A tleap script that builds the chain and sets N, CA, C and O, in Angstrom:
source leaprc.protein.ff14SB
mol = sequence {
  NMET GLN MET ILE LYS VAL ASP ASP ASN GLY
  LEU ASP HIE LEU ARG ASP ALA LEU THR ARG
  ALA ASN LEU PRO CYS ASP ASP VAL SER GLU
  PRO ASP ARG GLN PHE TYR ARG PHE GLU VAL
  ALA GLY GLN TRP VAL ALA PHE GLY GLY LEU
  GLU GLY SER ALA PRO ASP MET LEU LEU ARG
  SER ILE GLY GLY CVAL
}
set mol.1.N position { -6.245 6.713 33.298 }
set mol.1.CA position { -7.360 6.576 32.374 }
set mol.1.C position { -7.112 5.337 31.527 }
set mol.1.O position { -5.996 5.089 31.071 }
set mol.2.N position { -8.169 4.572 31.328 }
set mol.2.CA position { -8.117 3.406 30.457 }
set mol.2.C position { -8.989 3.637 29.239 }
set mol.2.O position { -10.041 4.271 29.321 }
set mol.3.N position { -8.534 3.109 28.097 }
set mol.3.CA position { -9.305 3.159 26.864 }
set mol.3.C position { -9.678 1.717 26.519 }
set mol.3.O position { -8.799 0.870 26.361 }
set mol.4.N position { -10.975 1.438 26.402 }
set mol.4.CA position { -11.465 0.083 26.174 }
set mol.4.C position { -12.325 0.081 24.917 }
set mol.4.O position { -13.262 0.870 24.788 }
set mol.5.N position { -11.990 -0.824 23.987 }
set mol.5.CA position { -12.749 -0.908 22.738 }
set mol.5.C position { -14.185 -1.364 23.030 }
set mol.5.O position { -14.407 -2.309 23.787 }
set mol.6.N position { -15.142 -0.683 22.420 }
set mol.6.CA position { -16.554 -1.035 22.561 }
set mol.6.C position { -16.860 -2.148 21.568 }
set mol.6.O position { -16.679 -1.985 20.362 }
set mol.7.N position { -17.324 -3.281 22.088 }
set mol.7.CA position { -17.703 -4.369 21.194 }
set mol.7.C position { -19.196 -4.247 20.858 }
set mol.7.O position { -19.870 -3.321 21.309 }
set mol.8.N position { -19.691 -5.181 20.073 }
set mol.8.CA position { -21.099 -5.121 19.647 }
set mol.8.C position { -22.063 -5.073 20.830 }
set mol.8.O position { -23.119 -4.447 20.740 }
set mol.9.N position { -21.712 -5.722 21.930 }
set mol.9.CA position { -22.580 -5.734 23.111 }
set mol.9.C position { -22.648 -4.377 23.808 }
set mol.9.O position { -23.595 -4.109 24.547 }
set mol.10.N position { -21.646 -3.514 23.579 }
set mol.10.CA position { -21.622 -2.212 24.230 }
set mol.10.C position { -22.173 -1.076 23.395 }
set mol.10.O position { -22.201 0.069 23.846 }
set mol.11.N position { -22.615 -1.378 22.178 }
set mol.11.CA position { -23.086 -0.310 21.292 }
set mol.11.C position { -24.346 0.380 21.807 }
set mol.11.O position { -24.548 1.562 21.527 }
set mol.12.N position { -25.195 -0.321 22.548 }
set mol.12.CA position { -26.397 0.328 23.089 }
set mol.12.C position { -26.031 1.412 24.102 }
set mol.12.O position { -26.668 2.465 24.136 }
set mol.13.N position { -25.011 1.163 24.927 }
set mol.13.CA position { -24.546 2.187 25.877 }
set mol.13.C position { -24.007 3.398 25.121 }
set mol.13.O position { -24.243 4.543 25.507 }
set mol.14.N position { -23.279 3.126 24.039 }
set mol.14.CA position { -22.752 4.214 23.209 }
set mol.14.C position { -23.896 5.007 22.582 }
set mol.14.O position { -23.890 6.238 22.611 }
set mol.15.N position { -24.870 4.308 22.020 }
set mol.15.CA position { -26.025 4.992 21.414 }
set mol.15.C position { -26.752 5.864 22.431 }
set mol.15.O position { -27.140 6.991 22.125 }
set mol.16.N position { -26.933 5.345 23.630 }
set mol.16.CA position { -27.599 6.126 24.684 }
set mol.16.C position { -26.824 7.399 25.003 }
set mol.16.O position { -27.410 8.475 25.121 }
set mol.17.N position { -25.514 7.277 25.142 }
set mol.17.CA position { -24.686 8.449 25.454 }
set mol.17.C position { -24.726 9.466 24.318 }
set mol.17.O position { -24.805 10.669 24.566 }
set mol.18.N position { -24.671 8.994 23.074 }
set mol.18.CA position { -24.726 9.902 21.928 }
set mol.18.C position { -26.074 10.605 21.845 }
set mol.18.O position { -26.141 11.800 21.554 }
set mol.19.N position { -27.141 9.866 22.098 }
set mol.19.CA position { -28.483 10.452 22.075 }
set mol.19.C position { -28.611 11.545 23.132 }
set mol.19.O position { -29.146 12.619 22.854 }
set mol.20.N position { -28.120 11.276 24.345 }
set mol.20.CA position { -28.182 12.285 25.411 }
set mol.20.C position { -27.384 13.536 25.056 }
set mol.20.O position { -27.715 14.634 25.503 }
set mol.21.N position { -26.325 13.369 24.247 }
set mol.21.CA position { -25.494 14.508 23.843 }
set mol.21.C position { -25.971 15.131 22.530 }
set mol.21.O position { -25.307 16.019 21.996 }
set mol.22.N position { -27.110 14.680 22.005 }
set mol.22.CA position { -27.647 15.165 20.726 }
set mol.22.C position { -26.670 14.973 19.574 }
set mol.22.O position { -26.546 15.832 18.701 }
set mol.23.N position { -25.973 13.828 19.581 }
set mol.23.CA position { -25.037 13.477 18.508 }
set mol.23.C position { -25.626 12.326 17.701 }
set mol.23.O position { -26.429 11.555 18.227 }
set mol.24.N position { -25.239 12.196 16.424 }
set mol.24.CA position { -25.768 11.108 15.593 }
set mol.24.C position { -25.339 9.742 16.129 }
set mol.24.O position { -24.223 9.574 16.621 }
set mol.25.N position { -26.244 8.775 16.024 }
set mol.25.CA position { -25.920 7.442 16.529 }
set mol.25.C position { -26.444 6.310 15.645 }
set mol.25.O position { -26.223 5.139 15.954 }
set mol.26.N position { -27.123 6.634 14.567 }
set mol.26.CA position { -27.752 5.602 13.740 }
set mol.26.C position { -26.763 4.702 13.012 }
set mol.26.O position { -27.116 3.593 12.612 }
set mol.27.N position { -25.541 5.163 12.836 }
set mol.27.CA position { -24.595 4.421 12.004 }
set mol.27.C position { -23.448 3.787 12.789 }
set mol.27.O position { -22.455 3.384 12.183 }
set mol.28.N position { -23.550 3.685 14.106 }
set mol.28.CA position { -22.408 3.201 14.887 }
set mol.28.C position { -22.060 1.743 14.614 }
set mol.28.O position { -20.933 1.325 14.882 }
set mol.29.N position { -22.989 0.966 14.091 }
set mol.29.CA position { -22.687 -0.441 13.817 }
set mol.29.C position { -22.276 -0.697 12.366 }
set mol.29.O position { -22.075 -1.848 11.978 }
set mol.30.N position { -22.151 0.347 11.571 }
set mol.30.CA position { -21.729 0.169 10.179 }
set mol.30.C position { -20.241 -0.165 10.110 }
set mol.30.O position { -19.503 0.069 11.067 }
set mol.31.N position { -19.803 -0.715 8.973 }
set mol.31.CA position { -18.382 -1.075 8.823 }
set mol.31.C position { -17.457 0.142 8.929 }
set mol.31.O position { -17.881 1.285 8.760 }
set mol.32.N position { -16.207 -0.132 9.208 }
set mol.32.CA position { -15.146 0.879 9.293 }
set mol.32.C position { -15.378 1.896 10.406 }
set mol.32.O position { -15.029 3.068 10.265 }
set mol.33.N position { -15.969 1.444 11.512 }
set mol.33.CA position { -16.142 2.295 12.690 }
set mol.33.C position { -15.623 1.555 13.908 }
set mol.33.O position { -15.944 0.389 14.135 }
set mol.34.N position { -14.812 2.260 14.689 }
set mol.34.CA position { -14.267 1.710 15.928 }
set mol.34.C position { -14.582 2.697 17.032 }
set mol.34.O position { -14.316 3.891 16.895 }
set mol.35.N position { -15.144 2.210 18.124 }
set mol.35.CA position { -15.473 3.095 19.235 }
set mol.35.C position { -14.801 2.600 20.507 }
set mol.35.O position { -14.568 1.405 20.687 }
set mol.36.N position { -14.498 3.546 21.379 }
set mol.36.CA position { -13.815 3.256 22.631 }
set mol.36.C position { -14.509 3.987 23.760 }
set mol.36.O position { -15.065 5.068 23.566 }
set mol.37.N position { -14.476 3.390 24.945 }
set mol.37.CA position { -14.943 4.104 26.128 }
set mol.37.C position { -13.715 4.382 26.991 }
set mol.37.O position { -12.746 3.623 26.993 }
set mol.38.N position { -13.783 5.456 27.700 }
set mol.38.CA position { -12.685 5.878 28.553 }
set mol.38.C position { -13.155 5.814 29.997 }
set mol.38.O position { -14.231 6.306 30.338 }
set mol.39.N position { -12.335 5.204 30.838 }
set mol.39.CA position { -12.668 5.032 32.244 }
set mol.39.C position { -11.575 5.625 33.127 }
set mol.39.O position { -10.390 5.576 32.796 }
set mol.40.N position { -11.998 6.185 34.251 }
set mol.40.CA position { -11.091 6.640 35.293 }
set mol.40.C position { -11.563 6.001 36.590 }
set mol.40.O position { -12.705 6.194 37.008 }
set mol.41.N position { -10.689 5.247 37.215 }
set mol.41.CA position { -11.024 4.557 38.470 }
set mol.41.C position { -12.305 3.734 38.342 }
set mol.41.O position { -13.121 3.709 39.263 }
set mol.42.N position { -12.484 3.062 37.203 }
set mol.42.CA position { -13.641 2.206 36.984 }
set mol.42.C position { -14.922 2.924 36.591 }
set mol.42.O position { -15.945 2.274 36.373 }
set mol.43.N position { -14.891 4.236 36.497 }
set mol.43.CA position { -16.067 5.018 36.109 }
set mol.43.C position { -15.968 5.415 34.642 }
set mol.43.O position { -14.936 5.917 34.198 }
set mol.44.N position { -17.034 5.190 33.896 }
set mol.44.CA position { -17.057 5.606 32.497 }
set mol.44.C position { -17.106 7.127 32.457 }
set mol.44.O position { -17.949 7.741 33.112 }
set mol.45.N position { -16.197 7.744 31.683 }
set mol.45.CA position { -16.171 9.208 31.617 }
set mol.45.C position { -16.407 9.746 30.211 }
set mol.45.O position { -16.808 10.900 30.059 }
set mol.46.N position { -16.165 8.933 29.172 }
set mol.46.CA position { -16.326 9.432 27.801 }
set mol.46.C position { -16.316 8.280 26.808 }
set mol.46.O position { -15.894 7.167 27.121 }
set mol.47.N position { -16.787 8.575 25.614 }
set mol.47.CA position { -16.664 7.683 24.467 }
set mol.47.C position { -15.959 8.449 23.362 }
set mol.47.O position { -16.026 9.677 23.313 }
set mol.48.N position { -15.289 7.734 22.483 }
set mol.48.CA position { -14.685 8.327 21.305 }
set mol.48.C position { -14.671 7.295 20.199 }
set mol.48.O position { -14.823 6.100 20.452 }
set mol.49.N position { -14.488 7.754 18.977 }
set mol.49.CA position { -14.505 6.809 17.879 }
set mol.49.C position { -13.663 7.241 16.700 }
set mol.49.O position { -13.293 8.406 16.556 }
set mol.50.N position { -13.371 6.263 15.863 }
set mol.50.CA position { -12.662 6.485 14.611 }
set mol.50.C position { -13.509 5.912 13.491 }
set mol.50.O position { -14.119 4.853 13.638 }
set mol.51.N position { -13.543 6.612 12.382 }
set mol.51.CA position { -14.320 6.174 11.226 }
set mol.51.C position { -13.422 6.208 10.010 }
set mol.51.O position { -12.647 7.146 9.823 }
set mol.52.N position { -13.530 5.174 9.177 }
set mol.52.CA position { -12.737 5.102 7.954 }
set mol.52.C position { -11.699 4.010 8.060 }
set mol.52.O position { -11.731 3.177 8.966 }
set mol.53.N position { -10.778 4.030 7.113 }
set mol.53.CA position { -9.684 3.054 7.131 }
set mol.53.C position { -8.377 3.793 6.905 }
set mol.53.O position { -8.329 4.818 6.225 }
set mol.54.N position { -7.329 3.256 7.486 }
set mol.54.CA position { -6.013 3.900 7.430 }
set mol.54.C position { -5.623 4.116 5.982 }
set mol.54.O position { -5.965 3.282 5.143 }
set mol.55.N position { -4.938 5.172 5.649 }
set mol.55.CA position { -4.432 6.222 6.522 }
set mol.55.C position { -5.420 7.364 6.752 }
set mol.55.O position { -5.098 8.309 7.473 }
set mol.56.N position { -6.608 7.303 6.162 }
set mol.56.CA position { -7.566 8.406 6.280 }
set mol.56.C position { -8.693 8.030 7.226 }
set mol.56.O position { -9.617 7.306 6.856 }
set mol.57.N position { -8.606 8.530 8.448 }
set mol.57.CA position { -9.622 8.225 9.448 }
set mol.57.C position { -10.132 9.524 10.052 }
set mol.57.O position { -9.404 10.510 10.167 }
set mol.58.N position { -11.397 9.496 10.433 }
set mol.58.CA position { -12.065 10.651 11.023 }
set mol.58.C position { -12.261 10.391 12.503 }
set mol.58.O position { -12.765 9.337 12.891 }
set mol.59.N position { -11.863 11.355 13.337 }
set mol.59.CA position { -12.144 11.285 14.771 }
set mol.59.C position { -13.590 11.653 14.981 }
set mol.59.O position { -14.067 12.636 14.414 }
set mol.60.N position { -14.309 10.875 15.794 }
set mol.60.CA position { -15.740 11.105 15.858 }
set mol.60.C position { -16.312 10.900 17.245 }
set mol.60.O position { -15.858 10.043 18.004 }
set mol.61.N position { -17.290 11.679 17.554 }
set mol.61.CA position { -18.138 11.495 18.728 }
set mol.61.C position { -17.364 11.395 20.042 }
set mol.61.O position { -17.509 10.429 20.791 }
set mol.62.N position { -16.556 12.389 20.300 }
set mol.62.CA position { -15.920 12.463 21.603 }
set mol.62.C position { -16.883 13.153 22.538 }
set mol.62.O position { -17.320 14.268 22.255 }
set mol.63.N position { -17.218 12.537 23.619 }
set mol.63.CA position { -18.154 13.173 24.540 }
set mol.63.C position { -18.183 12.482 25.871 }
set mol.63.O position { -17.794 11.320 25.993 }
set mol.64.N position { -18.638 13.186 26.856 }
set mol.64.CA position { -18.758 12.632 28.198 }
set mol.64.C position { -19.935 11.696 28.307 }
set mol.64.O position { -20.855 11.733 27.491 }
set mol.65.N position { -19.898 10.866 29.311 }
set mol.65.CA position { -20.954 9.879 29.537 }
set mol.65.C position { -21.983 10.486 30.461 }
set mol.65.O position { -22.973 9.836 30.796 }
savepdb mol mol.pdb
quit
């Protein structure tokens, strides 16, 4: 499994996945948010994210693609 940071160009894919999972997506481009996609054999399988700044961060929006 690979974990790849989602850059600004990938936020639309993240928003689409969150919308399909009925999860909030309006704030994914706000500051102090980092999102990652997870791949297995080149296939996207999930997204996950962190919100906040160290040492207090919230795990957010783990879900399948």
